[in-house]
Residue frames as qw, qx, qy, qz and C-alpha x, y, z in Angstrom:
[[0.705, -0.148, -0.693, -0.030, 17.38, -15.43, -22.50],
 [0.539, -0.726, 0.115, -0.411, 16.39, -15.45, -18.83],
 [0.438, 0.334, -0.748, 0.371, 19.12, -16.56, -16.45],
 [0.721, -0.552, -0.178, -0.379, 17.36, -18.38, -13.61],
 [0.843, -0.102, -0.372, 0.374, 20.61, -19.54, -12.03],
 [0.124, 0.572, -0.270, 0.765, 21.51, -16.13, -10.64],
 [0.443, -0.321, -0.729, 0.411, 21.61, -16.40, -6.85],
 [0.186, -0.612, -0.180, -0.747, 19.02, -14.10, -5.26],
 [0.213, -0.287, -0.710, 0.606, 18.37, -12.91, -1.72],
 [0.162, -0.601, -0.514, -0.590, 14.88, -11.47, -1.34],
 [0.119, -0.123, -0.511, 0.842, 14.00, -8.71, 1.18],
 [0.336, -0.365, -0.396, -0.773, 10.39, -7.88, 2.04],
 [0.171, -0.008, 0.725, -0.667, 7.53, -8.07, 4.52],
 [0.572, 0.258, 0.378, -0.681, 3.88, -7.81, 3.31],
 [0.749, 0.351, 0.556, -0.081, 1.76, -9.70, 0.78],
 [0.483, 0.843, -0.138, -0.193, 2.94, -7.51, -2.10],
 [0.016, 0.682, -0.729, -0.054, 6.46, -8.87, -1.53],
 [0.566, -0.147, 0.799, -0.143, 5.45, -12.45, -0.70],
 [0.766, 0.523, 0.307, -0.211, 3.56, -12.86, -3.97],
 [0.442, 0.800, -0.395, -0.091, 6.64, -11.81, -5.96],
 [0.253, -0.500, 0.824, -0.084, 8.79, -14.25, -4.00],
 [0.726, 0.172, 0.629, -0.219, 6.27, -16.99, -4.81],
 [0.680, 0.708, 0.002, -0.193, 6.37, -16.09, -8.52],
 [0.163, 0.756, -0.633, -0.044, 10.16, -16.24, -8.60],
 [0.409, -0.301, 0.851, -0.136, 10.37, -19.64, -6.92],
 [0.742, 0.351, 0.520, -0.239, 7.57, -21.18, -8.99],
 [0.639, 0.759, -0.085, -0.091, 9.36, -20.01, -12.14],
 [0.935, 0.114, -0.088, 0.323, 12.63, -21.67, -11.20],
 [0.178, 0.823, -0.303, 0.447, 14.68, -18.75, -9.89],
 [0.713, -0.049, -0.555, 0.426, 17.38, -19.57, -7.35],
 [0.318, -0.783, 0.099, -0.525, 16.32, -17.72, -4.20],
 [0.599, 0.152, -0.682, 0.391, 18.88, -18.69, -1.56],
 [0.254, -0.315, -0.645, 0.648, 17.39, -16.75, 1.38],
 [0.126, -0.759, -0.415, -0.485, 14.60, -14.39, 2.40],
 [0.272, -0.028, -0.441, 0.855, 15.07, -11.43, 4.75],
 [0.299, -0.654, -0.487, -0.496, 12.07, -10.09, 6.63],
 [0.278, -0.632, 0.273, -0.670, 10.96, -8.36, 9.83],
 [0.077, 0.119, -0.903, 0.406, 11.29, -10.14, 13.19],
 [0.373, -0.510, -0.752, -0.187, 8.18, -11.82, 14.55],
 [0.039, -0.215, 0.351, -0.911, 6.25, -9.56, 16.90],
 [0.075, 0.374, 0.837, -0.391, 3.35, -9.92, 19.35],
 [0.235, -0.098, -0.333, -0.908, -0.01, -8.90, 17.88],
 [0.547, -0.387, -0.594, -0.446, -3.69, -9.04, 18.78],
 [0.597, -0.644, 0.088, -0.470, -5.34, -9.45, 22.16],
 [0.962, -0.265, -0.003, 0.067, -3.50, -12.66, 22.94],
 [0.094, -0.870, 0.464, 0.141, -0.14, -11.12, 22.03],
 [0.896, 0.031, 0.400, 0.189, 0.76, -14.20, 20.01],
 [0.310, -0.447, 0.477, 0.690, 3.74, -13.85, 17.70],
 [0.631, 0.702, 0.211, -0.255, 2.75, -12.58, 14.27],
 [0.576, -0.191, 0.535, 0.588, 4.93, -13.51, 11.30],
 [0.225, 0.538, -0.251, -0.773, 5.24, -11.57, 8.07],
 [0.832, 0.442, 0.133, -0.307, 3.60, -12.70, 4.84],
 [0.471, 0.683, -0.556, -0.046, 7.07, -13.07, 3.35],
 [0.209, -0.409, 0.854, -0.246, 8.23, -15.43, 6.10],
 [0.744, 0.159, 0.521, -0.386, 5.12, -17.55, 5.65],
 [0.760, 0.603, -0.116, -0.212, 5.76, -17.82, 1.91],
 [0.257, 0.665, -0.697, 0.078, 9.49, -18.53, 2.27],
 [0.432, -0.271, 0.798, -0.322, 8.84, -21.21, 4.87],
 [0.826, 0.320, 0.301, -0.355, 6.28, -22.86, 2.61],
 [0.734, 0.632, -0.248, -0.016, 8.96, -23.11, -0.10],
 [0.896, -0.307, 0.006, 0.321, 11.65, -24.23, 2.39],
 [0.434, 0.683, -0.129, 0.573, 13.70, -21.07, 1.80],
 [0.536, -0.251, -0.457, 0.664, 15.99, -20.04, 4.72],
 [0.113, -0.890, -0.292, -0.333, 14.62, -16.97, 6.53],
 [0.463, 0.027, -0.337, 0.819, 16.75, -14.24, 8.12],
 [0.253, -0.840, -0.410, -0.251, 15.10, -11.87, 10.63],
 [0.493, 0.059, -0.330, 0.803, 17.70, -9.41, 11.95],
 [0.196, -0.807, -0.427, 0.358, 16.67, -6.81, 14.50],
 [0.000, -0.864, 0.193, 0.465, 19.25, -4.48, 12.96],
 [0.830, 0.553, 0.052, 0.047, 20.49, -4.67, 9.41],
 [0.265, 0.803, -0.482, 0.229, 24.01, -3.65, 10.46],
 [0.807, -0.459, 0.353, -0.115, 24.44, -6.59, 12.84],
 [0.003, 0.618, -0.754, -0.223, 27.80, -8.26, 12.21],
 [0.466, 0.001, 0.883, -0.051, 26.28, -11.75, 12.32],
 [0.601, 0.643, 0.393, -0.265, 23.68, -10.77, 9.70],
 [0.306, 0.823, -0.373, -0.298, 26.29, -9.19, 7.42],
 [0.203, -0.439, 0.868, 0.117, 28.48, -12.29, 7.72],
 [0.581, 0.261, 0.758, -0.139, 25.55, -14.55, 6.83],
 [0.544, 0.775, 0.098, -0.305, 24.71, -12.48, 3.76],
 [0.143, 0.748, -0.603, -0.239, 28.31, -12.61, 2.58],
 [0.381, -0.234, 0.895, 0.012, 28.51, -16.37, 3.10],
 [0.654, 0.454, 0.558, -0.235, 25.50, -16.91, 0.83],
 [0.295, -0.246, 0.571, 0.726, 27.40, -15.35, -2.11],
 [0.440, 0.687, 0.557, -0.157, 24.29, -13.97, -3.79],
 [0.417, 0.214, 0.408, 0.783, 24.55, -12.24, -7.17],
 [0.145, -0.434, -0.298, -0.838, 21.49, -10.02, -6.76],
 [0.004, 0.301, 0.709, -0.637, 19.38, -8.61, -3.94],
 [0.171, -0.480, -0.555, -0.658, 15.68, -7.87, -4.55],
 [0.051, -0.210, -0.582, 0.784, 13.87, -5.55, -2.14],
 [0.253, -0.452, -0.545, -0.660, 10.09, -5.07, -2.12],
 [0.535, -0.678, -0.174, -0.473, 8.20, -3.23, 0.64],
 [0.782, -0.256, -0.366, 0.435, 10.98, -3.36, 3.23],
 [0.308, -0.909, -0.048, 0.275, 12.76, -0.87, 5.44],
 [0.318, 0.890, -0.326, 0.000, 15.74, 1.22, 4.36],
 [0.964, -0.038, -0.022, 0.263, 18.82, -0.92, 3.77],
 [0.363, -0.809, 0.269, 0.376, 22.31, 0.25, 4.81],
 [0.442, 0.767, -0.398, -0.241, 24.88, 0.92, 2.12],
 [0.197, -0.472, 0.859, 0.007, 27.09, -1.94, 3.30],
 [0.597, 0.193, 0.759, -0.173, 24.25, -4.31, 2.45],
 [0.640, 0.684, 0.249, -0.246, 22.95, -2.94, -0.84],
 [0.269, 0.799, -0.497, -0.206, 26.46, -2.61, -2.26],
 [0.587, -0.365, 0.722, -0.024, 27.25, -6.25, -1.49],
 [0.787, 0.283, 0.545, 0.058, 25.94, -8.22, -4.52],
 [0.380, -0.203, 0.500, 0.751, 27.91, -7.90, -7.79],
 [0.115, 0.454, 0.675, 0.571, 24.75, -7.37, -9.87],
 [0.121, -0.295, 0.073, -0.945, 23.38, -4.76, -7.46],
 [0.061, 0.358, 0.809, -0.463, 20.28, -4.38, -5.32],
 [0.147, -0.273, -0.491, -0.814, 16.97, -3.60, -6.97],
 [0.208, 0.280, 0.631, -0.693, 13.64, -2.41, -5.63],
 [0.039, -0.447, -0.733, -0.511, 10.12, -2.70, -7.01],
 [0.033, 0.253, 0.391, -0.885, 8.10, 0.41, -6.12],
 [0.203, 0.570, 0.795, 0.050, 4.35, 0.83, -6.64],
 [0.184, 0.873, 0.169, -0.420, 4.41, 4.15, -8.50],
 [0.673, 0.605, 0.103, 0.412, 5.89, 5.78, -11.57],
 [0.533, -0.611, -0.009, 0.585, 8.97, 7.24, -9.96],
 [0.271, 0.136, -0.549, 0.778, 10.01, 9.95, -9.31],
 [0.485, -0.408, -0.087, -0.769, 6.36, 10.54, -8.39],
 [0.827, -0.420, -0.056, -0.370, 5.05, 9.16, -5.10],
 [0.469, 0.323, -0.712, 0.411, 8.28, 8.28, -3.37],
 [0.352, -0.375, 0.497, -0.699, 7.58, 6.90, 0.08],
 [0.187, -0.071, 0.943, -0.265, 5.79, 4.21, 2.05],
 [0.415, 0.446, 0.706, -0.361, 2.19, 4.55, 0.78],
 [0.021, 0.228, -0.491, -0.841, 2.21, 5.16, -2.99],
 [0.100, -0.355, -0.863, -0.345, -0.93, 3.14, -3.76],
 [0.148, -0.692, -0.614, 0.350, -3.03, 4.87, -1.10],
 [0.125, -0.580, -0.010, 0.805, -1.75, 8.35, -1.91],
 [0.039, -0.016, 0.642, 0.765, -2.31, 8.05, -5.65],
 [0.153, -0.538, -0.790, -0.252, -5.99, 7.20, -5.16],
 [0.233, -0.691, -0.438, 0.526, -6.48, 9.78, -2.41],
 [0.112, -0.480, 0.191, 0.849, -5.12, 12.42, -4.79],
 [0.621, 0.598, 0.286, -0.418, -7.53, 11.36, -7.53],
 [0.051, -0.498, 0.697, 0.514, -4.87, 10.14, -9.97],
 [0.836, 0.359, 0.014, -0.415, -6.05, 8.39, -13.13],
 [0.829, 0.413, -0.353, 0.130, -2.74, 6.64, -13.71],
 [0.508, -0.725, 0.465, -0.011, 0.05, 5.12, -11.67],
 [0.776, 0.462, -0.429, -0.034, 2.49, 2.28, -12.26],
 [0.887, -0.402, 0.120, 0.193, 5.37, 0.11, -11.10],
 [0.299, 0.860, -0.404, 0.090, 9.05, 1.03, -11.19],
 [0.934, -0.175, -0.029, 0.310, 12.05, -1.29, -10.97],
 [0.204, 0.905, -0.255, 0.274, 15.19, 0.62, -9.96],
 [0.685, 0.136, -0.506, 0.507, 18.62, 0.25, -8.40],
 [0.520, -0.807, -0.257, 0.112, 18.76, 1.17, -4.72],
 [0.429, 0.523, -0.277, 0.683, 21.10, 3.98, -3.66],
 [0.329, -0.085, -0.612, 0.714, 21.67, 5.88, -0.43],
 [0.298, 0.070, 0.207, -0.929, 18.34, 7.77, -0.54],
 [0.457, 0.289, 0.787, -0.297, 14.79, 6.45, -0.45],
 [0.563, 0.605, 0.562, -0.028, 13.26, 5.71, -3.89],
 [0.156, 0.890, -0.161, -0.397, 15.71, 7.89, -5.84],
 [0.534, -0.323, 0.674, 0.394, 17.87, 5.31, -7.61],
 [0.180, 0.348, -0.592, -0.704, 18.36, 4.82, -11.35],
 [0.769, 0.240, 0.289, -0.517, 15.30, 3.41, -13.12],
 [0.280, -0.172, 0.883, 0.335, 15.57, 0.11, -15.01],
 [0.098, -0.320, -0.795, -0.506, 11.97, -0.45, -16.15],
 [0.292, 0.163, 0.416, -0.845, 8.53, 1.05, -15.61],
 [0.051, -0.341, -0.866, -0.362, 4.98, -0.06, -16.37],
 [0.290, -0.127, 0.070, -0.946, 1.93, 2.21, -16.39],
 [0.099, -0.366, -0.921, 0.085, -1.33, 1.11, -14.75],
 [0.233, -0.462, -0.280, -0.809, -4.66, 2.89, -15.08],
 [0.021, 0.177, 0.739, -0.650, -6.68, 3.78, -11.98],
 [0.172, -0.512, -0.678, -0.498, -10.45, 3.53, -12.45],
 [0.283, -0.486, 0.106, -0.820, -12.94, 5.68, -10.57],
 [0.850, -0.377, -0.145, -0.337, -14.07, 2.58, -8.67],
 [0.696, 0.224, -0.566, 0.382, -10.61, 1.37, -7.65],
 [0.603, -0.790, 0.060, -0.094, -9.79, 1.10, -3.97],
 [0.089, -0.740, 0.666, -0.039, -6.33, 0.77, -2.49],
 [0.679, -0.154, 0.709, -0.114, -7.10, -2.93, -2.15],
 [0.801, 0.506, 0.317, -0.049, -8.18, -3.55, -5.74],
 [0.392, 0.865, -0.313, 0.031, -5.27, -1.54, -7.15],
 [0.365, -0.610, 0.699, -0.083, -2.84, -3.36, -4.84],
 [0.781, 0.049, 0.620, -0.054, -4.07, -6.75, -6.08],
 [0.707, 0.700, 0.105, 0.007, -3.82, -5.70, -9.72],
 [0.104, 0.873, -0.474, 0.042, -0.30, -4.39, -9.17],
 [0.635, -0.373, 0.677, -0.015, 0.77, -7.75, -7.75],
 [0.807, 0.372, 0.453, 0.066, -0.21, -9.38, -11.04],
 [0.474, 0.875, -0.048, 0.087, 1.33, -6.64, -13.21],
 [0.251, -0.833, 0.493, 0.014, 4.59, -6.74, -11.24],
 [0.888, -0.114, 0.438, 0.082, 5.34, -10.37, -12.07],
 [0.769, 0.502, 0.205, 0.339, 6.52, -9.92, -15.67],
 [0.112, 0.945, -0.184, 0.248, 8.18, -6.59, -14.89],
 [0.573, -0.667, 0.477, -0.012, 10.35, -8.27, -12.26],
 [0.874, 0.090, 0.419, 0.229, 11.25, -11.12, -14.63],
 [0.555, 0.763, 0.087, 0.319, 12.18, -8.63, -17.37],
 [0.171, -0.927, 0.294, -0.156, 14.27, -6.62, -14.92],
 [0.737, -0.433, 0.505, 0.117, 16.26, -9.66, -13.81],
 [0.814, 0.382, 0.344, 0.271, 16.78, -10.66, -17.43],
 [0.336, 0.898, -0.057, 0.278, 18.11, -7.24, -18.38],
 [0.385, -0.825, 0.406, -0.082, 20.47, -7.14, -15.39],
 [0.797, -0.252, 0.528, 0.147, 21.89, -10.62, -15.94],
 [0.740, 0.476, 0.340, 0.332, 22.33, -10.09, -19.68],
 [0.406, -0.322, 0.083, 0.851, 23.85, -6.61, -19.27],
 [0.116, 0.468, 0.552, 0.680, 21.14, -5.14, -21.50],
 [0.224, -0.725, -0.508, 0.409, 20.35, -2.18, -19.26],
 [0.208, 0.482, 0.157, 0.836, 19.59, 1.39, -20.26],
 [0.295, -0.513, -0.607, 0.530, 19.11, 3.14, -16.96],
 [0.009, 0.761, 0.275, 0.588, 17.18, 6.37, -16.54],
 [0.300, -0.025, -0.482, 0.823, 18.40, 8.86, -13.94],
 [0.100, -0.714, -0.681, 0.129, 15.41, 10.09, -11.96],
 [0.174, -0.616, -0.093, 0.762, 16.69, 13.63, -11.68],
 [0.081, -0.083, 0.574, 0.811, 16.47, 13.89, -15.45],
 [0.121, -0.504, -0.795, -0.316, 12.70, 13.31, -15.22],
 [0.243, -0.727, -0.478, 0.429, 12.19, 16.18, -12.77],
 [0.304, 0.620, 0.233, 0.685, 11.55, 19.52, -14.42],
 [0.196, -0.600, 0.188, -0.752, 10.56, 21.23, -11.20],
 [0.199, 0.029, -0.872, 0.446, 10.85, 19.87, -7.65],
 [0.379, 0.071, 0.355, -0.852, 7.52, 21.50, -6.84],
 [0.695, 0.128, -0.382, -0.595, 5.75, 19.11, -9.22],
 [0.360, 0.129, -0.914, 0.134, 6.79, 16.05, -7.22],
 [0.725, -0.423, -0.053, -0.541, 4.07, 14.30, -5.23],
 [0.088, 0.395, -0.855, 0.324, 5.15, 12.24, -2.25],
 [0.762, -0.251, -0.494, -0.334, 3.72, 9.17, -0.50],
 [0.055, -0.447, 0.692, -0.564, 4.53, 9.36, 3.21],
 [0.209, -0.170, -0.943, 0.194, 3.38, 6.71, 5.66],
 [0.414, -0.511, -0.338, -0.673, -0.28, 6.99, 6.65],
 [0.093, 0.020, -0.752, 0.652, -1.13, 7.53, 10.32],
 [0.014, -0.549, -0.815, 0.184, -4.48, 7.41, 12.12],
 [0.045, 0.631, 0.186, -0.752, -4.86, 11.19, 11.93],
 [0.090, 0.261, -0.586, -0.762, -4.66, 10.93, 8.13],
 [0.051, -0.250, -0.943, -0.213, -7.63, 8.55, 8.11],
 [0.111, 0.561, 0.579, -0.580, -10.16, 10.93, 9.64],
 [0.305, 0.589, 0.579, 0.474, -12.57, 12.24, 7.00],
 [0.099, -0.299, -0.105, 0.943, -12.49, 16.00, 6.50],
 [0.278, 0.627, 0.728, -0.002, -16.09, 16.82, 5.64],
 [0.060, 0.802, 0.019, -0.594, -15.15, 20.37, 4.63],
 [0.202, -0.300, 0.690, 0.627, -13.64, 19.03, 1.41],
 [0.553, 0.252, -0.368, -0.704, -15.36, 18.56, -1.95],
 [0.891, -0.031, 0.269, -0.365, -17.46, 15.42, -2.28],
 [0.853, 0.439, -0.277, 0.043, -15.17, 13.84, -4.88],
 [0.193, 0.618, -0.636, 0.420, -12.16, 14.43, -2.62],
 [0.586, -0.327, 0.555, -0.491, -13.92, 12.71, 0.27],
 [0.951, 0.206, 0.052, -0.224, -14.88, 9.80, -1.98],
 [0.650, 0.565, -0.462, 0.214, -11.24, 9.47, -3.11],
 [0.158, -0.574, 0.637, -0.490, -10.08, 9.62, 0.50],
 [0.804, -0.161, 0.400, -0.409, -12.36, 6.74, 1.51],
 [0.952, 0.302, -0.024, -0.045, -11.43, 4.45, -1.37],
 [0.439, 0.686, -0.496, 0.302, -7.74, 5.33, -1.05],
 [0.212, -0.468, 0.708, -0.484, -7.76, 3.96, 2.51],
 [0.857, -0.019, 0.275, -0.435, -9.92, 0.89, 1.86],
 [0.710, -0.534, -0.429, -0.165, -9.63, -1.78, 3.11],
 [0.712, -0.516, -0.168, 0.445, -6.65, -0.64, 5.17],
 [0.174, -0.045, -0.745, 0.642, -5.99, 1.44, 7.20],
 [0.099, -0.625, -0.761, -0.143, -9.59, 2.64, 6.58],
 [0.054, -0.400, -0.006, -0.915, -11.16, 6.09, 6.68],
 [0.278, -0.479, -0.780, 0.292, -13.28, 6.93, 9.70],
 [0.118, -0.532, -0.124, -0.829, -15.66, 9.59, 10.93],
 [0.100, -0.228, -0.727, 0.640, -17.12, 10.75, 14.23],
 [0.249, -0.502, -0.514, -0.650, -20.84, 11.49, 14.51],
 [0.041, -0.136, -0.641, 0.754, -22.93, 13.11, 17.23],
 [0.112, -0.612, -0.730, -0.283, -26.68, 13.43, 17.86],
 [0.140, -0.641, -0.036, -0.754, -28.67, 16.40, 19.14],
 [0.751, -0.613, -0.091, -0.227, -29.02, 14.54, 22.46],
 [0.236, -0.790, 0.558, -0.089, -25.25, 14.11, 22.85],
 [0.921, -0.043, 0.383, 0.056, -24.94, 10.49, 21.72],
 [0.142, 0.742, -0.541, -0.370, -21.82, 9.78, 19.69],
 [0.932, 0.182, 0.313, 0.004, -20.80, 7.17, 17.16],
 [0.082, -0.655, 0.616, 0.430, -17.51, 6.36, 15.46],
 [0.881, 0.348, 0.296, -0.118, -17.66, 4.55, 12.13],
 [0.327, -0.354, 0.658, 0.579, -15.01, 3.21, 9.80],
 [0.649, 0.596, 0.090, -0.465, -16.05, 3.67, 6.17],
 [0.582, -0.164, 0.711, 0.359, -14.98, 0.94, 3.74],
 [0.269, 0.333, 0.683, 0.592, -17.17, 1.79, 0.75],
 [0.143, 0.629, 0.318, -0.695, -19.03, 4.89, -0.39],
 [0.403, 0.484, 0.537, 0.561, -20.33, 6.69, -3.44],
 [0.081, -0.373, -0.117, 0.917, -20.63, 10.36, -4.28],
 [0.243, 0.688, 0.653, 0.200, -23.81, 11.90, -5.66],
 [0.205, -0.102, 0.044, 0.972, -23.15, 15.38, -7.04],
 [0.087, -0.656, -0.642, -0.387, -26.28, 17.51, -6.76],
 [0.165, -0.535, 0.138, -0.817, -27.92, 20.47, -5.04],
 [0.394, -0.217, -0.820, 0.355, -28.50, 19.80, -1.37],
 [0.344, -0.702, -0.296, -0.550, -31.50, 21.08, 0.62],
 [0.750, -0.589, -0.272, 0.129, -30.38, 19.93, 4.05],
 [0.236, -0.911, 0.339, 0.001, -27.75, 21.58, 6.26],
 [0.623, 0.506, -0.584, 0.120, -24.28, 20.36, 5.41],
 [0.090, 0.345, -0.844, 0.401, -22.78, 17.62, 7.61],
 [0.710, -0.101, 0.299, -0.630, -26.30, 16.31, 8.36],
 [0.098, -0.116, 0.984, 0.093, -26.59, 12.51, 8.52],
 [0.650, 0.140, -0.084, -0.742, -29.61, 11.32, 6.56],
 [0.037, 0.098, -0.994, -0.041, -31.11, 7.86, 6.87],
 [0.669, -0.203, -0.317, -0.641, -34.37, 5.94, 6.49],
 [0.479, -0.406, 0.686, -0.366, -33.07, 3.53, 9.16],
 [0.917, 0.186, 0.293, -0.195, -33.56, 0.71, 6.65],
 [0.854, 0.268, 0.242, 0.373, -31.14, 0.81, 3.72],
 [0.393, 0.759, 0.038, 0.518, -29.98, 4.39, 3.12],
 [0.569, -0.689, -0.082, 0.441, -27.21, 6.20, 5.02],
 [0.540, 0.539, 0.150, 0.629, -25.70, 9.39, 3.62],
 [0.364, -0.557, -0.196, 0.721, -24.06, 12.68, 4.61],
 [0.321, 0.897, 0.290, 0.095, -25.11, 16.03, 3.16],
 [0.535, -0.236, 0.136, 0.800, -22.32, 18.20, 1.72],
 [0.158, 0.657, 0.039, -0.736, -22.39, 21.56, 0.01],
 [0.317, 0.448, -0.564, -0.617, -21.97, 19.88, -3.41],
 [0.692, 0.046, -0.619, -0.368, -23.90, 16.63, -2.97],
 [0.818, -0.431, 0.210, -0.317, -24.14, 13.51, -0.83],
 [0.186, 0.427, -0.883, 0.059, -21.66, 10.89, 0.29],
 [0.884, -0.179, -0.171, -0.396, -23.52, 7.58, 0.52],
 [0.256, -0.510, 0.794, -0.210, -22.04, 5.27, 3.16],
 [0.792, 0.171, -0.423, -0.404, -22.25, 1.77, 1.68],
 [0.853, -0.102, -0.476, 0.189, -20.06, -0.39, 3.92],
 [0.179, -0.764, 0.312, -0.536, -19.26, 0.58, 7.50],
 [0.690, -0.103, -0.656, 0.288, -17.88, -0.79, 10.74],
 [0.457, -0.797, 0.056, -0.391, -18.79, 0.16, 14.30],
 [0.027, 0.586, -0.734, 0.342, -16.13, -0.34, 16.98],
 [0.421, -0.196, 0.814, -0.350, -16.07, -3.92, 18.23],
 [0.763, 0.369, 0.443, -0.291, -18.15, -5.24, 15.33],
 [0.582, 0.051, 0.619, 0.524, -17.44, -6.55, 11.85],
 [0.117, 0.287, -0.314, -0.898, -17.62, -4.51, 8.65],
 [0.331, 0.435, 0.836, -0.034, -21.03, -4.72, 7.00],
 [0.098, 0.467, 0.500, 0.723, -23.27, -3.11, 4.41],
 [0.174, -0.158, 0.224, -0.946, -25.24, -0.08, 5.52],
 [0.692, -0.233, -0.388, -0.562, -28.40, -2.19, 5.22],
 [0.741, -0.182, -0.613, 0.204, -27.04, -4.79, 7.64],
 [0.270, 0.088, -0.437, 0.853, -25.71, -2.06, 9.95],
 [0.350, -0.222, 0.010, -0.910, -29.12, -0.37, 10.13],
 [0.717, -0.286, -0.586, -0.246, -30.74, -3.62, 11.21],
 [0.685, -0.322, -0.511, 0.408, -28.82, -3.32, 14.47],
 [0.277, -0.255, -0.213, 0.902, -28.43, 0.42, 14.92],
 [0.079, 0.785, 0.580, 0.202, -31.32, 2.90, 14.93],
 [0.255, 0.128, -0.064, 0.956, -30.67, 6.62, 14.49],
 [0.150, -0.781, -0.602, 0.073, -33.04, 8.74, 16.54],
 [0.163, -0.877, -0.102, 0.441, -33.27, 12.52, 16.37],
 [0.441, 0.885, -0.145, 0.008, -30.83, 14.73, 14.51],
 [0.814, -0.313, 0.260, 0.415, -27.31, 13.45, 13.76],
 [0.416, 0.890, -0.186, -0.015, -24.37, 15.14, 12.07],
 [0.856, 0.148, -0.192, 0.456, -20.75, 14.39, 11.36],
 [0.435, -0.825, 0.040, 0.360, -18.07, 16.07, 13.44],
 [0.566, 0.796, -0.118, 0.180, -15.84, 18.19, 11.23]]
């Protein structure tokens, strides 16, 4: 039987976390506070930007805590005064031991991979970039190292060849709902059979990691196989987005973000890295093993659009190629 009276404090920042908070509240769970990142200036106007979790918590009239530092005495005192039974952490920064050891039922995390694989900040992106056919969600107890705690439950999720980071992210939000409910139920009832992650590791060399993605990681490496480039593009779509630099034989240059593409494996007649277009609907890059068709792109300062719409406003003259 699910115990919805357990007092919960929820830690998180982005949409992935906010949707789970919403699910908990709508299903009658007692969330006594939400902890999220401080508001910060963003955009050209430098207006304060609030996290998705704060927006959701405020909508449900849940108290919001936004400490600059998680070891602040005032923050620790507030947490203790709330007398929560369980902390839930989803897509948040590393929590100090004094905090995660506080609740009697422990502190759990929901991670978007089948741990111990893809520990780190970008498991959804990295799994697609690496061409994985399967990933999943893991509920585990937090310990003093990132994503290494004892596993409570896991759920496998298939990755299709058409999935992007965005589509997989949205599907994981839905799949996470019941897994989180089941995890809370097992913890509150004492019906837990934990799995130690180290016992799942036969060889450290087989572990794949998911470090944070930086701008340099987003640049397309046209020297790679076509399928690898295709995976790279969809693994970064819609955010932070793959990009490429192009140059013409007259010295003109163009930077494009690539949101959608397809890979056509075939023999190529043209020189590799050549940009091919009819300046109407087709835009593709020649590789040694086929073509990458650019289907949705964005030029700096403009909105993302289909290649057809893009070519209505941009005309390629002369010979263009991608910069490797």
